N, C-alpha and C positions, 0 to 999 in steps of 0.2 A: 287514624288519631292525631290530630295536633298538639305539638309540644315547642310550640313558638310563646316565648316569654311575655310577649306585650311589647318592647321596647326595640325600636330600631338606632342604631349605634349614630347615625347622622341626625334625626328628629326624638333624643329622649324624652322630651315634654309631650309626647303623646303617645298613645296607647292601642293597639290593634289587637282584637280578638279576645281579647282578656282585659279583666276587669278587678283583680283582686291583687292582696299583697302588696308590692312597690306600687302599682298601676292606678293606687287611689291616689296617686298624688299629681296623675297627669291635668293638664290644661286641655285636652281635647280628646275624646274618645270614638274609636270607628269600629264598626260592625260589617264584616265582608256576606256573611249569612247566617241563618237561623238554626244553625246545627249544633247540638249541646257542647261538642269537644272547642267552638269556636265563643263559649257564651260564660264562661265561667268567672263567678263571680257578679254577673251582671244584675241580680238580683238580690245582692248581698246587704244586708242591714248596713254597714259602712257607707256604701257607694250613696242608698238611699239617703244616709243621714248626710253627706257630701252634696247632694243635689238641692236639699232643702236652702242650705247658705249659700252656695254661689249664684253668682249671677250670671257668669261666662261658660261654664262646664256644656259642651254639649253633645250628643251622640251623633255622629253622622252615619249614613247609611242609604243603600237602595230605596227607591217610593216601595216596591213589593216587601222589601223585609223589612220596613215601616210598618207594614197593612199587614204582614204575619207576626209580626213582636207583639204589637197593640191589641192581635186577636187574643192573646193569652191575657188572662187579668193578673197574673203574676208580675208583670210587667208593665201594668198600666200608671206606675207613676211614672214611666219615663216619657211620656205624650209631650209633657211641655218642655221637654228639653230634648226631642229629635227633629234632626234635620236631614230632610230627604232630599240627595241632589243630582241631579240630571247633566247638568253641563258643566267644565270646570268652575271651581268657586274659590276665590282668596279666604284663606280662615287665619283669624289674626287669634295666636296665642298669647293671651294674656296673663301675666302674673298678678294675681291680684292683692298680694302685699306689697311687689315694688311697684306694679302698674308698669312696667315693662312689656315689651310684647314683641312678638316676633311674626312674619307676615309667611304662610306657604300658600301654595296653589295647587289644590285639591282636584284628580278627574278620577272619573269611575269608568272602567272599561270593564266589559262582559267576560266574565269568567268559564261562562258554561258548565259550572257545577250542579247549579239547582236553580228554580226560580229566585231569580234576587240575587243569585250572589253576584262580586264585582270582585276584582281588582282597584288595588288603590296606585294611581299614580302621582306621587309626592315631589313638587318643586319648590326648590327655595335654596336661600343663601349655602347651605351644605351640600348641595347638589341635587338631581334629580332619581327618585329611589322608587322601586317597583314592588307592592307588596302582592302576592299572586293569593293570600289566601289558601281555597280549594279551588282547583280549576281544572277543565279537561277542554282543551285547543287541539282540532286538526293541525294536520301540518299546513303548514302556510296561511293560517289563519290572525295570524298575526301584522302578517303586511299590508292585510285588509283594516286594519284596525286605524281611524283616522287619526285620533288622540295621540297615539302612539309616535307619531312623525312630527318632524317640524323643518319646512322647506323643503320636502319632497326624501326626508332621510329620516331613518330612526333617531331619536333623542338620543342624547348621549347619558346613558342609565350608570349611574356610578355605583349599586347596588341592588340587585335584586333578591327579596327573601321568598323564597321558592316553594312550591308543594312536591314534595318528594317522595309522597307515597307510595309510588310504582316507578322508582327512579331505579332499578335494577335489571339486568339484561333477561332476567327470566320473564321480565314483562316487557320484552322489547317490543311485540305487536299486540295491540290488543285490538277485537273488531269495532267499529265502529257503531254508533246507536242505531243506526239504520239497520246494519248488519241484524245486532242483536233484536229490532223491533221485527224484522223479516221471519225472522227464526220464530220466535213467538206466535207469532200470527200465525203462521202456518200450524203451527202443533193446537194452537186455542180452536181452527176454524175444523180441522179434524174430526176435535171432539166433540165440540158444543153443538155441531150438525146432526150428531146422530141422535139426539134427543133432546124435549127441553129440559130433562132431570141430569143431562149432564152439564157440571159445570167447573169454569176453571180459578183457581185460587191463588192469585198474584202475592206470596208470601215475602213482602217488602220487611227491609228492618228498618230504615229511618222514617221519620215521620213524615216528612218530605221530600221529595228529588224524583222521583218518578212519575213525576205529572206527564212529563214526554209517552210513557207509555199509556196511562190513563187515556188521554187526550186523542192519541192516534187507533188505539183500540175501540174506542168508545166511537169515534167516525167510521170505521172497517165495518164492524158488525152493527150498527146503528143501535148500538144499547151501552146505559149507562153502566159508570163500576160501583159496586158499594162500596163504600167508606164507612168508616166509626162515626163520623161527625162531619160537618162542613166549616164549621166557625174560623177556620184560619184560609178558607177562600172565599169566605163571604164576600168579598171587596176585589177579587179576580174573576170578572164575568167571562174570560177565557176559560178558564179551569173549570170553573161552578157548574155549567151547563154539562159536563161530561162525567159528575160524580152526584151519587144522591146515597142516599141512608135506606131505600128500600130494598130490602131482601130479595125479592122474587126479581133476581137478573142472573144471567150465567156468569159473568165475570163479576169477582170479586177482589178487594182490597183489604178486608178489614182486618183487622189485628187482633191478637190472643189477649185477653188480659195479664196483667206482669203474672201472676202465681200459675199462669195455665202456659206459659210459650213453651216450656220445655217438654209438651204433648206431642203427640205424632206430627209429623209435618203435614199429613193427607187429611188431617183434621180441620173442618172449616170453622171457624171461630164464631161465625153468627149462627151456627147449627148444622147437624148432618142430614135434615130432611126440610122438604119443600113443604110452604105453607099446607099443603094437602095430606101432609103425611107422608109422601111417598120418599122413601130415601133417595138420595142424591148420589150421583156417581161424580166424586172427585176427581182432579187433579192438580198437583202443586207444581209453580214454576218458581225456584227462588233466584232472583238477579243476584251475580255474585261476582268476584273477579279471582279473590285471592284463590279461593277452591282453583280455579283454570290455570293461575299459576303455578300452583304445585304439581300439575300433571307434568310426566316426562314425557308422553306422547303428545302430538299433535290430534285436536279435536275437535269435533263440530261445536256451532255457537249455542245451539241447546244439546245438553247428553241428559239421558236418563239415570237416574241414580237409583231409583228402586220401582216396586210394582206400580206408582202411582207419583211418584214424584222426581221433576228433572231440575236441573240447573240451565240458566243461560247466561251468557258471559255478558254481564253490563259493569259501564262501570263509571263513575262520577268523576273520575282522574286520568290525570293523561299517562301515558304507555312512556316506557322509557325512549323508544324513539321520538314520541310526540315533542318530550320534553329537551331532548338534544335539537331538534329542528328549531325550537323558539327560542334554547340559551344562544343558537350559531346565530340566530336573526337579529337578536336585541344585544347581542355580544356586551355584557357588563361589564366592569371594573371587578365587583363582588360579587361572590354568591352564598347566600346564608340558606342552609336548609329548615321547612317548618316541619316536617316530619321526621323521625326518627324512627326506622322500622324496626322489629324486636329481632334482638342480636346484634345490634348493629351499635355505636356510638357514635356521638356528633363528629368527634373527630375523623373516623371513619369514612361518611358520608361526605365530609366536605373533601376529604381526599380523594375521594372519585369524580367531584363535581369543580376539581382545581382545572382539570383540560379543557371546560369550558367557559373559563375564563376570559378577558380580554387580552392578555399578557400572551395566553399559549393559544388562542384560537387562529393567530396569523394575520389578524386584522389590525389596523394600524390604529392610533389614536384620534380622536377628533380633534382637530387643530383649525379654531376660526380665524382667520386671518382677517384685522380690519381693513376697511378698502383704502385710509389713507396711506398705509403703507405697502400697497400692492406695486408700486413701481416707483421705488424710493430710489432704487438703484440704478433707473433709468432716466434721471430727471434731465441731467446734462443733455442727454440726446435728444429728448423730447421738449425741450422747454420752449420751443419758437414755435410748435406744432399748436392748432385750434382744433384738433379732430378730438371727438370724445370717445373715439375706440381706444386712442392710448393711453385711457387711466386704467387699464389692466393689461396684465404682462402678455406679452404677443412675440415670439420670436422672430415672426416674419413682419415685419414692420414695413410701412410703405419708405420709398426714398424721401428723405427730408428734401424742402425746398429751400435753397440759401438763397442770400442776397450776395449781387454782383456789384460790387463798388466800383469796379473796373469798366465798369458801362460809362462812366460818368468820364472818362477822361478823353473819348471824343469831341467833347466840346469843349476842350479845354483852345486855349489861342495858340499852343505850341503848334507851329507849320513845318513839322519836318518833313524831309525829303519823301514823296509817296513811294519808292521803292525801298528806302532804308527803313521807313516806319513799318510800312506794311508787312515787309519780310520779318523785321524782328518782331513786332506783336506777332505774328501768326508761327514764329519760331513758337515765343512761350506759349502761346494757345495749344500747340501741339504739344511741348512739353506738359504742360498740366493734364492734355487728353489722355496721356497716356498713363496716367493713374487712375483714370476713370473705371468702373467697372462698366463692362459690355451691357448690362442692361439699364445704365444710367442713360445710354445715347438716345435714345427714341421720345425718353421722357421729356428732354428739354429741347424738342426739335420746333414743336408746336411756339413756344415760349420765344425759342429763339427768330422764328419767321415774323412773331409778334415787334420783336425787340428790334429787328433788324428795319420792319416798316417805319418804326419810329423814328429811328435812326434818320433814314431817309426821308421822312417828311420835315424832319429839322433842318438838316443839310439844305434841301430845296426851301426852306422858308429862309434859312440864312443866307441862300445865293442870292435869292431877291431882294436884300437889303441894299441899299447904297452908303457909300462912304466907309471909311476906315473903322476896322473895331477898338469901341471904349474899352481899354485896359483898366483905367481906374475903377470900371463897375466891377470888375472880378476880385480887384485886388485891392485890401483897405489901408494897407500900410507896406511900408517899403520891405521887404523879405530880406533876409538876413542873406548875403553871399557867400560862398565858398569860392576856392578855387575851381573845384570840379564844375560847380552851377557854374561859376563865369563862362568857363570855356564852351558849354552848353550852350549859354544863353549868346554868346557871339557867333556860335554856328547857325540858331535858328536866325540870327538878324541877317546874317549873311543870304540865307536861302530865301528870307523874303524879299530882301534888296532885289537877288536877280528875278525873282519870281514879277516884282512889280516894273521892272526895266524889260522883260519879254512880254509882258503884256500888259500894259497899262489899263485899260480898258474893260479886264476881267475881273471877274468877284473875286473879294478878297476873303472868302472863307476860307477854312481849311482844307488844304487839297487833297485830303483823303475822301472828300464825297468828291473830285472831279477829274477821278483816274478814269473815266469812261469815256467814250463815243457813243455814236447812235449805234454802231455794229458792234460794241464791247455791250459785257452784263455789269451793271453795277450792284452794288451791295444790298439784294433786298431779298424778300421770302423766296423767291423762286429759286436762288441761288442752292439752298439747301434740298432742293429735289431734284439735283443732279447727282445720276448715281454711276455715271461712266466718263469719266473725265476725258478719254482715250479718243472718245466720237468725236471731238472738237479740234480745231486745228490748233498748232503749236502752241504761240503765246497767250491765247485766249483758253485754252483748255487748261493751262498752268495757272492763269488767273483767277478763274474759276474754284480750280481746286483750291488754292489759298483763301480764296474768300470764303470757301465752303468752313475751312478750319475754324477761318477766324470769326466768324459767327458763334462758335459752340461758347459757352458760358464759359466766362473769365474766374470763376469760383470751385471748379474741379480740376 
């Protein structure tokens, strides 16, 4: 029996499954299913009066609930105010006095309680809230609900208003509906096959909700189920074809009039005799759950309770273990009970639900990290990279390719001594290479080959030119000289003069490109492939070793 007051803390301007008292001021109404304990005030005169003057108030439910509701003339005044939903729907909650409005998105999820029963998933500015109504979900069934997920994971549920009818250890495991159906089917088969006058009466308490049993038993025995009237099923052809008002059938689900409902359970409501006057042999099967929960011993799904009466364990509500499985999957921040069992208080029920809240279930809160801040701490490291993969955090990043401005110094007009310049530069490069990680060495080899080829080509082009180099093409203004730079310039001029005196007809290109003859190996890509310098003879092996280290990147 629902004890939910109709209002949710996050969205207090809507009412769910309650339509009286303070709920009369709601801006929208929601009906999870058509059982009486969820319809209080739905046909009240005050609510009927409100609908006459309101232009925006609507009742939202499933298409099946709409048909069931309008099949009863007492609810006919709702016809112009009912909206049946199938897909997620945006609803505007309008204050008709001030004109202010609040938008929410409502999604219907199957509740498995009875035909047309749904859960309401409400999303808005105050977070995502789930109202279960009455529900029966098997373990793992929530993981197959598409609208309960977003981006491959469960939506962040702030609060769940939960059906706690059987949230107690004594209802830890309730047989599935399939197990109950199998038990009833075997009992019915063993009885009605004895003669045409052996009949089975399904003593169902609720007006509807047992249609699962009706349709399956009808298909099994190729016989329609007798009910009192067909009005509620007239717009549900999948069920209508399995029920009838004809009493000449062996399976009944008809009901006693209210003033006779306390008669013997084995008495058939439509009469104890067949149409030809022959007395009927009747057994009654009462689907129930609470009765089985009170048993101290383990029992079968169907138990004989009298000479001609039986009880079958059939539940509209989830068991204790099924509820725990559901809560552990959605992991809400808050849990509020919709049902307070007899002998319990609301505070006691909340206390046993607390361990299933997100704070205690061990799952961390869901944090959405904007893409713009994913790698803010590594911008300086990756600012020269054009790779799209570096937009995201990755500890194992690809080594960065750096510019090497030192490579330009080979084109300068300075002409130091071949031995001094080569040795000093090589020693500087070797010092830098000692700081370079091992995994970076192979990374630069191909670039080294290409750069060396470029340097060689430029050197050969330079050697083909005639005439002295034009220093004014490189320098636009007279540089400011210091004592140290004057000494370096004087030493360079002396080297150039001595070189001109010894070979005046030779090329005037920088001497770094002239340190080889026909038998030696000049600076090229081939020098990087020499892996065993000791195989060469003396001075040539030393030169190859130096040129190998000389062509390494200067930026490392």
